[in-house]
C-alpha positions as CSV (number, residue, x, y, z in Angstrom):
1,X,10.0,49.9,89.8
2,X,13.6,48.8,89.5
3,X,14.5,48.7,93.2
4,X,16.6,45.6,94.0
5,X,15.1,45.4,97.5
6,X,11.5,45.1,96.3
7,X,11.3,41.3,96.7
8,X,8.1,39.5,95.7
9,X,6.9,36.3,97.5
10,X,7.4,33.4,95.0
11,X,6.3,29.9,95.7
12,X,9.1,28.1,94.0
13,X,12.7,28.8,95.2
14,X,14.3,28.5,91.7
15,X,11.7,31.0,90.4
16,X,12.5,33.4,93.2
17,X,16.2,33.2,92.5
18,X,15.6,33.8,88.8
19,X,13.4,36.8,89.4
20,X,15.8,38.3,91.9
21,X,18.6,38.0,89.3
22,X,16.4,39.8,86.8
23,X,15.6,42.6,89.2
24,X,19.3,43.2,89.8
25,X,19.9,43.2,86.1
26,X,17.0,45.6,85.6
27,X,18.4,48.0,88.1
28,X,21.8,48.0,86.4
29,X,20.3,48.3,82.9
30,X,18.0,51.1,83.9
31,X,21.0,53.2,85.1
32,X,22.4,52.9,81.5
33,X,19.3,54.4,79.8
34,X,19.2,57.8,78.3
35,X,16.9,60.4,79.9
36,X,14.3,59.9,77.1
37,X,14.4,56.1,77.3
38,X,14.2,56.3,81.1
39,X,11.1,58.5,80.9
40,X,9.6,56.0,78.5
41,X,10.1,53.1,80.9
42,X,8.7,55.0,83.9
43,X,5.6,55.8,82.0
44,X,5.2,52.2,80.8
45,X,5.5,51.0,84.4
46,X,2.7,53.3,85.5
47,X,0.6,52.2,82.5
48,X,1.1,48.6,83.4
49,X,0.2,49.3,87.0
50,X,-3.0,50.8,85.8
51,X,-3.7,47.6,84.0
52,X,-2.9,45.6,87.2
53,X,0.0,43.7,85.7
54,X,1.8,42.0,88.5
55,X,5.3,42.9,89.7
56,X,6.6,39.4,88.8
57,X,5.4,39.8,85.2
58,X,6.7,43.3,84.9
59,X,10.2,42.1,86.1
60,X,10.3,39.6,83.2
61,X,9.0,42.1,80.7
62,X,11.3,44.9,81.6
63,X,14.3,42.5,81.6
64,X,13.7,41.7,77.9
65,X,13.0,45.3,77.0
66,X,15.9,46.9,78.9
67,X,18.4,44.6,77.3
68,X,17.1,45.5,73.8
69,X,16.9,49.3,74.5
70,X,20.4,49.5,76.0
71,X,21.8,47.6,73.0
72,X,19.9,49.7,70.4
73,X,20.3,53.2,72.0
74,X,24.0,53.0,71.0
75,X,22.7,53.2,67.4
76,X,20.5,56.2,68.3
77,X,17.3,54.1,68.5
78,X,14.8,55.2,71.2
79,X,12.5,53.0,73.1
80,X,9.6,54.7,71.3
81,X,11.0,53.8,67.9
82,X,11.5,50.2,69.0
83,X,8.2,49.5,70.8
84,X,5.9,52.3,69.7
85,X,4.1,54.6,72.0
86,X,3.7,53.8,75.7
87,X,0.0,53.1,75.3
88,X,0.6,50.8,72.3
89,X,3.2,48.8,74.1
90,X,1.1,48.6,77.3
91,X,-1.9,47.4,75.3
92,X,0.3,44.8,73.5
93,X,1.9,43.5,76.7
94,X,-1.5,43.2,78.4
95,X,-2.8,40.9,75.7
96,X,0.3,39.0,74.7
97,X,3.2,37.1,76.4
98,X,6.9,37.9,75.8
99,X,9.2,35.2,74.5
100,X,10.6,34.7,78.0
101,X,7.1,34.3,79.5
102,X,6.3,31.6,76.9
103,X,9.0,29.4,78.3
104,X,8.9,30.3,82.0
105,X,5.6,30.7,83.9
106,X,5.8,32.9,87.0
107,X,3.4,31.9,89.7
108,X,1.5,34.3,91.8
109,X,1.9,34.5,95.6
110,X,0.8,31.4,97.6
111,X,-2.3,33.1,99.1
112,X,-3.6,33.9,95.6
113,X,-3.1,30.3,94.5
114,X,-4.9,29.2,97.7
115,X,-7.8,31.5,97.0
116,X,-8.1,30.4,93.4
117,X,-7.9,26.7,94.3
118,X,-10.4,27.0,97.1
119,X,-13.0,28.5,94.8
120,X,-12.3,26.0,92.0
121,X,-12.5,22.8,94.1
122,X,-15.2,24.1,96.4
123,X,-17.3,25.2,93.4
124,X,-16.8,21.9,91.5
125,X,-17.7,19.8,94.6
126,X,-20.9,21.7,95.4
127,X,-21.8,22.0,91.8
128,X,-21.5,18.3,90.9
129,X,-23.5,17.3,94.0
130,X,-26.1,20.0,93.4
131,X,-26.7,18.8,89.8
132,X,-27.6,15.4,91.2
133,X,-31.1,16.7,91.8
134,X,-31.7,16.7,88.0
135,X,-31.3,13.0,88.1
136,X,-33.4,12.4,91.2
137,X,-30.5,12.2,93.6
138,X,-30.9,13.9,96.9
139,X,-28.0,15.8,98.5
140,X,-25.9,14.0,101.0
141,X,-23.5,16.9,101.5
142,X,-23.4,18.4,104.9
143,X,-22.5,21.8,106.2
144,X,-19.0,20.9,107.4
145,X,-18.3,19.1,104.2
146,X,-19.0,22.3,102.2
147,X,-16.8,24.3,104.5
148,X,-14.0,21.8,104.4
149,X,-14.3,21.6,100.6
150,X,-13.4,25.2,100.2
151,X,-10.8,25.4,103.0
152,X,-9.0,22.2,102.0
153,X,-9.4,22.7,98.3
154,X,-7.1,25.7,98.4
155,X,-4.3,23.7,100.0
156,X,-4.8,20.8,97.6
157,X,-4.5,23.1,94.6
158,X,-1.5,24.9,96.0
159,X,0.3,21.6,96.3
160,X,-0.7,20.5,92.8
161,X,0.3,23.9,91.3
162,X,3.7,23.9,93.1
163,X,4.7,20.5,91.7
164,X,3.2,21.0,88.2
165,X,5.7,19.8,85.5
166,X,7.8,22.6,84.0
167,X,8.4,22.3,80.2
168,X,12.0,21.5,79.5
169,X,12.8,20.2,83.0
170,X,13.2,16.5,83.6
171,X,12.2,14.5,86.7
172,X,9.2,16.6,87.6
173,X,6.4,14.4,86.4
174,X,6.8,11.7,89.1
175,X,6.8,14.4,91.9
176,X,3.7,15.9,90.3
177,X,1.9,12.5,90.4
178,X,2.9,11.8,94.0
179,X,1.9,15.3,95.1
180,X,-1.4,15.2,93.3
181,X,-2.2,11.7,94.7
182,X,-1.3,12.7,98.2
183,X,-3.3,16.0,98.1
184,X,-6.4,14.2,96.8
185,X,-6.2,11.4,99.3
186,X,-5.8,13.9,102.2
187,X,-8.7,15.9,100.7
188,X,-11.0,12.9,100.6
189,X,-10.0,11.8,104.1
190,X,-10.8,15.0,105.8
191,X,-14.0,15.4,103.7
192,X,-15.1,12.1,105.1
193,X,-14.5,13.3,108.6
194,X,-16.7,16.3,107.9
195,X,-19.6,14.0,107.1
196,X,-19.6,12.2,110.5
197,X,-19.9,15.3,112.6
198,X,-23.3,15.1,114.6
199,X,-26.4,16.1,112.6
200,X,-27.4,18.7,115.2
201,X,-24.6,21.0,114.0
202,X,-24.0,19.5,110.6
203,X,-27.3,19.6,108.6
204,X,-27.6,18.3,105.0
205,X,-27.5,21.2,102.5
206,X,-30.2,20.9,99.8
207,X,-29.3,20.6,96.2
208,X,-30.6,24.1,95.1
209,X,-28.5,25.8,97.8
210,X,-25.4,23.8,96.6
211,X,-26.0,25.0,93.1
212,X,-26.2,28.6,94.3
213,X,-23.0,28.2,96.2
214,X,-21.3,26.7,93.1
215,X,-22.4,29.5,90.8
216,X,-21.2,32.1,93.4
217,X,-17.9,30.4,93.8
218,X,-17.2,30.2,90.0
219,X,-18.3,33.8,89.5
220,X,-16.0,34.9,92.3
221,X,-13.1,32.9,90.9
222,X,-13.6,34.4,87.4
223,X,-13.7,38.0,88.8
224,X,-10.7,37.6,91.3
225,X,-8.5,35.8,88.8
226,X,-8.6,38.9,86.6
227,X,-8.8,41.4,89.4
228,X,-5.8,40.0,91.2
229,X,-4.0,38.8,88.0
230,X,-3.6,35.3,89.4
231,X,-0.9,33.4,87.4
232,X,0.5,29.9,87.4
233,X,-2.7,28.0,88.3
234,X,-3.4,24.6,86.7
235,X,-6.6,25.9,85.1
């Protein structure tokens, strides 16, 4: 839980450095806890694990809590008296953000952002095209376009999420615009290439099938976002 060597893969270097600093602080603060407070934090860690709270988020949460507990235990205040029972605190943290989290968003690992983006953009693309049938428009989306929509959508959203403006930081908006424009241009270019592959291996996908794919993609995204606790996405 408080092992300084337990590094998490973070997409942004400044976020990684900040988290590593907090991990080191947590290890030092944990050593200063009384036995009763130490036991409280260990139980809370297990409870948050059961709720699938990510290691990144726990690092931020524990940094706030440990500083408060170490300060207050000199006045004979226990962690339980400050935060309530372990179950109460775990329930609260699962549903609410700490003050630190409200000003600093921690992103999930790149592969999680890729998966989330692939399902979002791939689902949007197939869904919009599939709905065209309601207005009498036949599908022009081919097999390789659908495949590339999901595969490239993940990369596009990873880039957009990485350069998303951070509140309080200057100079990030221009990078965000350039990154978003570049990602979308690349996406459209490769999608166009997917449409010119020979018909023999690249059939047109009917509108109803596109709608089924879209619904499945959005359902999978809804489930996995909660299951994997994906954070730091643009949606």
